C-alpha positions in Angstrom: 50.8 9.6 -2.0 50.5 11.2 -5.4 53.0 11.0 -8.3 54.3 14.4 -9.3 55.5 13.2 -12.6 55.7 10.2 -15.0 59.3 9.7 -13.9 58.2 9.3 -10.3 55.7 6.7 -11.4 58.4 4.8 -13.5 60.7 4.8 -10.5 58.0 3.5 -8.1 57.0 0.7 -10.5 60.6 -0.3 -11.0 61.3 -0.4 -7.3 58.4 -2.7 -6.8 59.1 -5.1 -9.7 56.4 -3.7 -12.0 58.7 -2.4 -14.7 61.8 -3.5 -16.6 64.2 -1.6 -18.8 64.8 -2.4 -22.4 68.5 -1.7 -22.8 69.0 -2.8 -26.4 68.6 -0.2 -29.2 65.1 -0.6 -30.5 63.5 0.7 -33.7 60.4 2.8 -33.3 59.2 1.4 -36.6 57.3 -1.7 -35.6 59.8 -3.1 -33.2 58.7 -1.2 -30.1 55.1 -2.1 -30.7 56.0 -5.8 -31.3 57.9 -5.9 -28.0 55.0 -4.2 -26.2 52.4 -6.6 -27.6 54.5 -9.7 -26.7 54.9 -8.5 -23.1 51.3 -7.5 -22.8 50.2 -11.0 -24.0 52.4 -12.5 -21.3 50.8 -10.2 -18.7 54.3 -8.8 -18.2 55.6 -5.6 -16.6 55.6 -2.0 -17.8 58.5 -1.3 -20.3 61.0 1.5 -20.2 62.9 1.9 -23.5 66.2 3.5 -22.9 67.7 3.5 -26.3 65.4 4.4 -29.2 66.7 4.7 -32.8 66.4 8.2 -34.2 65.6 10.1 -31.0 67.3 11.2 -27.8 64.1 10.7 -25.7 63.3 7.4 -23.8 59.8 6.0 -23.8 57.5 3.9 -21.5 54.6 1.7 -22.4 52.3 -0.9 -20.8 51.8 1.1 -17.7 48.2 0.1 -17.5 48.8 -3.4 -18.9 47.3 -5.3 -16.0 44.5 -4.3 -13.6 46.7 -5.2 -10.6 49.4 -2.7 -11.8 46.8 0.0 -12.3 45.4 -0.6 -8.8 49.0 -0.4 -7.5 49.6 3.0 -9.1 46.4 4.4 -7.6 46.5 2.4 -4.4 46.0 5.4 -2.1 43.1 7.1 -4.0 41.0 4.4 -5.7 38.5 4.0 -2.9 38.0 7.7 -2.6 37.4 8.0 -6.4 34.8 5.3 -6.4 32.9 7.3 -3.7 33.2 10.5 -5.6 31.8 8.9 -8.7 28.9 7.6 -6.6 28.3 11.1 -5.3 28.3 12.6 -8.7 25.8 10.1 -9.9 23.7 10.4 -6.7 24.4 13.6 -4.7 21.8 12.5 -2.1 24.3 9.8 -1.1 26.2 12.4 0.9 23.0 13.3 2.8 22.2 9.7 3.5 25.7 8.9 4.9 27.8 12.0 5.4 30.5 10.3 7.4 31.1 7.7 4.7 31.9 10.5 2.2 33.7 13.0 4.5 37.3 12.1 3.6 36.4 11.7 -0.1 34.8 15.1 -0.1 38.0 16.6 1.2 39.9 14.8 -1.6 37.5 16.4 -4.1 38.0 19.9 -2.7 41.8 19.4 -3.0 41.5 18.3 -6.6 40.5 21.7 -8.1 42.9 22.6 -10.9 45.8 24.9 -9.8 46.8 27.8 -12.1 50.5 28.3 -11.7 52.1 31.7 -11.9 55.8 30.8 -11.9 57.9 28.9 -14.5 57.0 25.1 -14.7 59.3 22.2 -15.6 57.6 21.8 -19.0 59.3 25.0 -20.1 62.7 23.5 -19.8 63.2 23.1 -23.5 61.7 23.0 -27.0 62.0 20.4 -29.8 60.5 19.5 -33.1 57.9 16.9 -34.1 60.5 14.9 -36.1 62.7 14.5 -33.0 60.1 12.8 -31.0 60.0 9.0 -30.9 58.4 8.1 -34.3 56.5 5.0 -33.1 54.7 3.1 -35.8 52.6 0.1 -34.7 51.6 -1.7 -37.9 53.2 -2.2 -41.3 50.4 -0.3 -43.2 50.2 2.6 -40.8 50.3 5.9 -42.6 53.1 7.3 -40.4 54.0 7.7 -36.7 51.2 8.4 -34.3 50.8 9.6 -30.7 48.8 6.8 -29.1 48.6 8.0 -25.5 47.8 11.7 -25.9 45.7 14.0 -23.7 44.1 16.4 -26.1 43.0 19.7 -24.5 40.5 22.2 -25.9 38.3 24.9 -24.5 34.9 26.1 -25.5 35.5 29.3 -27.4 32.3 30.8 -26.1 33.0 29.8 -22.5 36.8 29.8 -22.1 38.5 28.4 -19.0 39.6 25.1 -17.7 36.3 24.2 -16.0 34.5 24.0 -19.3 37.4 22.4 -21.1 37.6 19.0 -22.6 40.5 16.5 -22.2 40.2 13.5 -24.5 42.3 10.8 -26.0 42.2 11.1 -29.8 44.9 9.8 -32.0 47.4 12.2 -33.5 49.3 11.5 -36.7 52.8 13.0 -36.5 54.2 12.2 -40.0 53.4 10.8 -43.4 50.7 11.6 -45.9 50.7 15.2 -47.0 51.7 16.7 -43.7 54.5 19.3 -43.8 57.2 17.9 -41.5 57.4 19.6 -38.1 54.7 22.1 -39.2 51.5 20.1 -39.5 50.0 17.0 -37.8 46.6 15.3 -38.0 43.8 14.9 -35.5 41.3 12.0 -35.6 38.1 12.4 -33.7 34.3 12.2 -34.1 32.3 15.4 -34.2 30.0 14.3 -31.3 33.0 14.1 -29.0 34.0 17.0 -26.7 36.7 18.4 -29.0 34.3 18.1 -32.0 31.8 20.3 -30.3 34.5 22.8 -29.5 35.6 22.8 -33.2 32.0 23.3 -34.4 31.6 26.4 -32.2 34.9 27.8 -33.4 34.0 27.1 -37.0 30.7 28.9 -36.7 32.6 32.0 -35.5 35.2 31.7 -38.2 38.0 31.4 -35.6 40.8 28.9 -35.2 40.6 26.4 -32.3 43.5 26.3 -30.0 44.6 22.7 -29.2 47.1 21.5 -26.6 48.4 17.9 -26.7 49.9 16.7 -23.4 52.0 13.5 -23.4 53.2 11.9 -20.2 52.7 13.5 -16.8 51.3 11.6 -13.8 49.3 8.4 -14.8 46.1 10.0 -13.5 46.2 12.4 -16.5 45.9 9.9 -19.4 43.4 7.9 -17.5 41.2 11.0 -17.0 41.3 11.6 -20.7 39.6 8.2 -21.4 37.2 8.2 -18.5 33.5 8.3 -19.4 32.8 10.9 -16.8 29.3 12.1 -15.9 28.2 15.4 -17.5 29.7 18.3 -15.6 32.5 16.5 -14.0 35.8 18.0 -15.2 38.5 15.7 -16.4 41.1 17.9 -14.7 39.3 17.6 -11.4 39.1 13.9 -11.8 42.8 13.8 -12.6 43.6 15.7 -9.5 41.5 13.5 -7.3 42.7 10.3 -8.7 46.4 11.4 -8.6 46.1 13.0 -5.2 47.7 16.0 -6.8 46.0 19.1 -8.3 46.1 19.4 -12.0 48.7 22.2 -12.5 48.4 24.4 -15.6 49.2 27.8 -17.0 48.8 29.6 -20.3 51.8 30.3 -22.5 52.5 33.6 -24.3 50.3 32.6 -27.2 47.3 31.7 -25.0 47.6 27.9 -25.1 46.8 26.0 -21.9 49.9 24.0 -20.8 49.9 21.1 -18.4 52.8 22.0 -16.0 53.4 18.3 -15.1 53.4 16.9 -18.6 56.6 15.5 -20.2 55.8 17.0 -23.6 53.2 19.5 -24.8 52.4 20.2 -28.5 50.4 23.3 -29.2 48.7 24.3 -32.4 45.6 25.6 -34.1 42.9 24.0 -36.2 41.4 26.3 -38.7 37.8 26.0 -40.1 37.4 23.6 -43.0 41.1 22.8 -43.2 41.5 19.0 -43.5 44.1 16.6 -44.8 44.2 12.9 -45.4 44.8 11.0 -42.1 45.6 7.3 -41.7 45.7 4.4 -42.3 46.0 3.3 -38.7 45.8 -0.1 -37.1 42.8 0.3 -34.7 41.1 -1.3 -31.8 38.5 -3.2 -33.8 41.3 -5.3 -35.2 41.6 -3.8 -38.7 43.1 -0.7 -40.3 41.1 2.4 -40.3 41.7 3.8 -43.8 42.7 7.2 -45.1 40.1 9.9 -44.8 40.1 13.7 -44.5 40.4 14.8 -40.8 41.2 18.1 -39.1 44.7 19.5 -39.7 46.6 21.0 -36.8 49.3 23.6 -37.5 52.0 23.2 -35.0 53.1 26.2 -32.9 55.5 24.8 -30.2 56.7 21.5 -28.9 57.7 21.9 -25.2 59.4 19.3 -23.0 60.6 19.1 -19.4 64.1 18.1 -18.4 64.7 14.3 -19.0 61.2 13.8 -20.4 59.7 10.3 -21.0 57.5 9.6 -24.1 54.4 7.6 -23.3 52.8 5.3 -25.8 50.6 2.2 -26.2 49.7 -0.2 -29.0 46.3 -0.3 -30.6 45.1 -3.5 -32.3 42.7 -6.4 -32.1 41.6 -6.9 -28.5 42.8 -7.6 -25.9 45.4 -4.8 -25.8 46.3 -2.3 -23.1 43.1 -0.3 -23.8 41.3 -3.5 -22.6 43.0 -3.0 -19.3 42.0 0.7 -19.4 38.4 -0.6 -19.7 38.8 -2.9 -16.7 40.1 -0.1 -14.6 37.3 2.2 -15.7 34.8 -0.5 -14.7 36.6 -0.8 -11.4 36.1 2.9 -10.8 32.7 3.6 -12.2 31.0 0.3 -11.2 27.3 0.8 -11.8 27.6 4.5 -12.5 26.8 4.4 -16.2 23.7 2.3 -16.0 22.3 4.9 -13.5 22.2 7.4 -16.3 19.4 5.4 -18.1 16.3 4.7 -16.1 15.7 0.9 -15.8 19.1 -0.1 -17.1 20.7 -2.5 -14.7 24.0 -3.4 -16.3 25.8 -2.8 -19.6 28.9 -4.2 -21.2 30.7 -3.3 -24.4 32.3 -6.6 -25.4 36.0 -5.9 -25.7 36.8 -9.1 -27.7 34.4 -7.9 -30.4 36.2 -4.6 -30.8 34.1 -2.8 -28.1 31.6 -0.8 -30.1 30.3 -3.5 -32.5 28.7 -5.6 -29.7 26.9 -4.4 -26.6 25.2 -6.5 -23.9 22.6 -4.9 -21.6 20.2 -6.0 -18.8 17.1 -3.9 -18.1 14.1 -4.0 -15.8 10.7 -4.9 -17.1 8.0 -2.9 -15.2 5.5 -1.8 -17.8 2.9 -4.2 -16.6 3.9 -5.2 -13.0 0.4 -6.6 -12.5 0.9 -9.5 -14.9 3.7 -11.9 -15.9 5.9 -10.5 -18.7 6.3 -12.9 -21.7 7.7 -10.5 -24.3 10.1 -7.5 -24.3 8.4 -4.3 -23.4 10.3 -1.8 -21.2 13.7 -3.2 -22.2 13.0 -2.0 -25.8 12.7 1.6 -24.6 15.8 1.1 -22.5 17.6 -0.2 -25.6 16.6 2.9 -27.6 17.9 5.2 -24.9 21.2 3.3 -24.8 21.7 3.7 -28.6 21.4 7.4 -28.0 23.8 7.7 -25.1 27.4 8.9 -25.4 29.7 6.0 -26.3 26.9 3.5 -26.1 25.5 5.1 -29.3 28.3 3.5 -31.3 26.9 0.0 -30.6 26.0 -1.9 -33.8 24.6 -5.1 -32.2 22.7 -4.6 -28.9 21.6 -7.8 -27.0 19.3 -6.9 -24.1 17.8 -9.2 -21.5 15.4 -8.7 -18.6 16.7 -8.8 -15.0 13.5 -10.5 -13.8 14.3 -13.6 -15.8 17.6 -14.3 -14.1 18.8 -11.9 -11.4 22.2 -13.7 -11.4 22.7 -13.3 -15.2 26.4 -12.3 -15.7 26.8 -9.7 -18.4 30.5 -10.4 -18.7 30.0 -14.1 -19.4 29.7 -13.9 -23.2 28.7 -17.5 -23.9 26.3 -17.6 -20.9 24.7 -14.3 -21.8 24.1 -15.4 -25.5 22.8 -18.7 -24.2 20.3 -16.9 -22.0 19.2 -14.7 -24.9 18.8 -17.5 -27.5 16.8 -19.7 -25.0 14.2 -16.9 -24.8 14.2 -14.8 -27.9 11.3 -15.0 -30.5 13.1 -14.4 -33.8 9.8 -13.6 -35.5 9.2 -10.7 -33.1 12.3 -9.6 -31.1 14.7 -8.3 -33.7 14.5 -4.5 -34.3 16.6 -2.8 -37.0 17.9 0.7 -37.4 18.7 1.1 -41.1 20.6 3.9 -42.9 22.0 5.2 -39.7 25.4 6.2 -38.3 27.9 3.7 -36.9 31.5 4.0 -35.5 33.9 5.8 -37.8 36.3 2.9 -37.3 33.8 0.2 -38.4 34.1 -0.5 -42.1 31.3 -3.1 -42.2 28.8 -0.5 -43.4 28.1 1.1 -46.7 30.3 4.2 -46.2 32.3 6.1 -43.6 30.1 6.5 -40.5 27.2 4.8 -42.3 25.6 1.5 -41.6 22.9 -0.1 -39.5 22.1 -1.4 -36.1 20.0 -4.2 -34.6 18.5 -4.9 -31.2 18.1 -8.5 -30.1 15.6 -8.4 -27.1 14.6 -11.3 -24.9 12.2 -11.4 -22.0 10.1 -14.1 -20.4 10.4 -17.7 -19.6 12.8 -20.1 -21.4 11.3 -21.2 -24.7 13.7 -23.9 -25.8 16.7 -26.0 -24.9 19.7 -25.2 -27.0 21.9 -27.9 -28.5 25.4 -28.3 -27.3 26.5 -30.2 -30.4 25.7 -30.4 -34.1 22.3 -32.2 -34.3 22.5 -35.6 -35.7 21.5 -35.7 -39.4 21.7 -31.9 -39.8 23.3 -31.0 -43.1 23.5 -27.8 -44.9 23.1 -27.5 -48.7 25.9 -26.0 -50.8 27.6 -23.6 -51.1 27.8 -23.4 -47.2 28.2 -26.9 -45.8 31.3 -27.1 -43.6 29.8 -26.9 -40.1 31.4 -26.2 -36.7 29.8 -25.7 -33.3 30.6 -22.4 -31.7 28.4 -22.1 -28.6 25.2 -23.7 -27.4 22.6 -23.0 -30.1 25.1 -21.4 -32.5 26.7 -22.9 -35.6 29.4 -21.5 -37.9 29.4 -22.5 -41.5 31.9 -21.8 -44.3 31.9 -22.3 -48.1 32.0 -19.9 -51.0 33.7 -16.5 -50.7 31.5 -13.4 -50.8 31.0 -11.9 -54.3 28.7 -8.9 -54.2 25.5 -8.0 -52.3 23.5 -8.2 -55.5 24.6 -11.8 -56.1 24.7 -12.8 -52.5 21.1 -11.7 -51.8 19.9 -14.2 -54.5 22.3 -16.9 -53.4 21.5 -16.6 -49.7 17.7 -16.4 -50.3 17.9 -19.6 -52.3 20.1 -21.2 -49.6 17.7 -20.3 -46.8 14.7 -21.5 -48.9 16.4 -24.8 -49.3 16.4 -25.2 -45.5 12.8 -24.5 -44.9 12.1 -28.1 -43.9 15.3 -28.8 -42.0 14.9 -29.7 -38.4 16.8 -26.9 -36.5 15.7 -28.0 -33.0 18.2 -26.4 -30.5 19.8 -24.1 -33.1 18.9 -20.4 -33.1 21.9 -18.8 -34.9 24.1 -19.7 -37.9 27.1 -17.6 -38.8 28.6 -17.7 -42.3 32.4 -17.2 -42.1 35.4 -17.5 -44.4 37.0 -20.0 -42.0 34.6 -21.9 -39.7 37.3 -23.6 -37.8 39.0 -20.3 -36.9 35.7 -18.6 -36.0 34.5 -21.4 -33.8 37.9 -22.1 -32.2 37.2 -19.9 -29.2 34.8 -17.3 -27.8 37.0 -14.3 -28.7 37.4 -15.4 -32.4 33.6 -16.0 -32.6 32.5 -12.5 -31.4 35.3 -10.8 -33.3 34.5 -12.3 -36.7 30.7 -12.3 -36.3 30.2 -8.8 -35.1 33.0 -6.9 -36.8 32.4 -8.3 -40.3 28.7 -7.8 -40.6 26.3 -5.0 -41.2 23.0 -6.0 -39.7 20.6 -4.6 -42.3 22.7 -6.1 -45.2 24.0 -9.3 -43.6 21.2 -10.7 -41.5 19.0 -13.4 -43.1 16.8 -16.1 -41.7 15.3 -19.5 -42.4 11.6 -19.0 -43.1 11.9 -15.2 -43.0 9.2 -12.7 -43.7 8.4 -9.0 -43.7 5.1 -7.9 -42.4 4.0 -4.3 -41.6 7.6 -3.2 -42.1 8.8 -5.7 -39.5 11.4 -8.4 -40.4 11.5 -11.7 -38.6 12.2 -15.4 -39.2 10.8 -18.7 -37.8 14.0 -20.6 -38.3 17.6 -19.7 -37.2 18.8 -16.2 -37.8 21.7 -16.2 -40.3 24.5 -13.6 -40.0 26.8 -13.3 -43.0 30.2 -12.5 -41.4 32.3 -13.2 -44.4 34.8 -10.7 -45.7 33.4 -8.1 -48.0 35.3 -6.2 -50.7 34.9 -2.9 -48.9 36.2 -4.2 -45.5 39.5 -2.8 -44.2 42.5 -5.1 -44.1 43.4 -7.2 -41.0 46.3 -6.3 -38.8 49.2 -8.7 -39.6 52.5 -8.6 -37.8 55.8 -8.4 -39.6 57.6 -11.8 -39.3 61.1 -10.3 -39.5 60.3 -8.0 -36.6 58.9 -10.8 -34.6 62.1 -12.7 -35.0 64.1 -9.8 -33.5 61.7 -9.8 -30.5 62.3 -13.5 -30.1 66.1 -12.8 -29.8 65.4 -10.5 -26.9 63.8 -13.4 -25.0 66.9 -15.6 -25.0 69.2 -15.6 -22.0 71.0 -12.3 -21.7 68.2 -10.4 -23.5 66.0 -7.8 -21.7 62.9 -10.0 -22.2 64.4 -13.3 -20.9 62.0 -15.0 -18.6 59.1 -12.7 -19.7 58.2 -13.8 -23.2 
């Protein structure tokens, strides 16, 4: 079975109890997003919005809201896709077991994109940007955004679908200085596929053609976010996963059009033409602020008959993109670690905003003839990871050795940190990358895309027993003396608000000096926070505050610290200053009035009764 359209998927989900209809009129400004988030938090169904203020088009969200629902949508192809990813990562797998991959190979051959010659449903009608659902997720967002787009570009030097890129980059439809219906904004990083295509077009002084697909079979948006191996086309992947070849054609202006999409926006990006884009509530849990990003001049907005607008909500994890990540892991399994020799497992911690915190497990085999008592090979593995695709956006990388505990669970945040802190030598095993690039969405650094990284590496036998409670008699000097236990070996302390780095460097140096003789037995990490109770309340709060609100080179201190031969270390606990800084982006805060309207939909007779 393969869905031919988003409408077929919606119908199938509804028939099997995986989707409900929202019959009340809803406002695309904040209300649709609030409904979505409330239902997602309740692990509820997909949502079909029938009556949206200001538009004639219905919308669907939360399709991928649970892993079970995602598996249901791809129930006939998921096993084949896993095998295909295995083959792409290790082609010799086919030679070793040809019968195992026989049926999957047939699926792959049938997944090649299909160029249509006749009229397609997408050419049914045209509309304008302002007539699309103007969904705004958060009160401070700069306008309406497309949050579930498939952005298609081709390499201007190697045109054609097999060298094309399909990615999910946010699209601003309104607000700021955009000319309504004529201009929209694109947000992406230059090292991504579309950025490479733009660079090549810029070098030739030519505009880049961009096609934005919305809707279509669910395999299409998933293919746009998949971290596929080099050389594996997103369109082939979409065809194989959806059990239906990716159908496309070129319109009279030469833009590639997805024949099965519900909407297609075409336009051009000219060299060096930018406009302010943002703010936008993003997946780290804060607003990404207004910055110049590429401007797209709109040519056409196509739509099929009875199209459905597809959207999601982006915000502090977990959100629907968390479920995307779970599905990606289900499909790729151990594929990504195979790309780095010696890497056994890797996990971008979703609760920390994904990119700020990365856990990894590596193999130690530099000296197989002797017992390893310090990180060796895992340091080279860590360096490779920080230069690999999306992993390169990591800010904190904690890496352990597989030999120390073959059963170490990389998805057990507390357990993994415990393993690390039981073994790490803080005087030796912290390695900084200063004045480097970090994620565009991370405002903890000293400028856009600018900040630092740090590697925490641990290998060898257990060095200490961590404390599970605040040690008796342990007290901190002012101005940070309100203490909470977060995890074994980790304390959170609050006190004075952050002032400036110039002042805080003096204050924190004196504070650490005042603790040189304190007995920190069993404590290896202390986090400074604005609210110790909130930060230590649960695992998700802890990793979110600690790793999204700190810039390693600026915000890591230590008791009995030193610098020797350019290396920084400490003999007491490491201190991470995760207080709010003046340059940090604002938190995402919901609108209370909108939340009350959503509450009303949960009472008897409302569309959300029994769900929220």
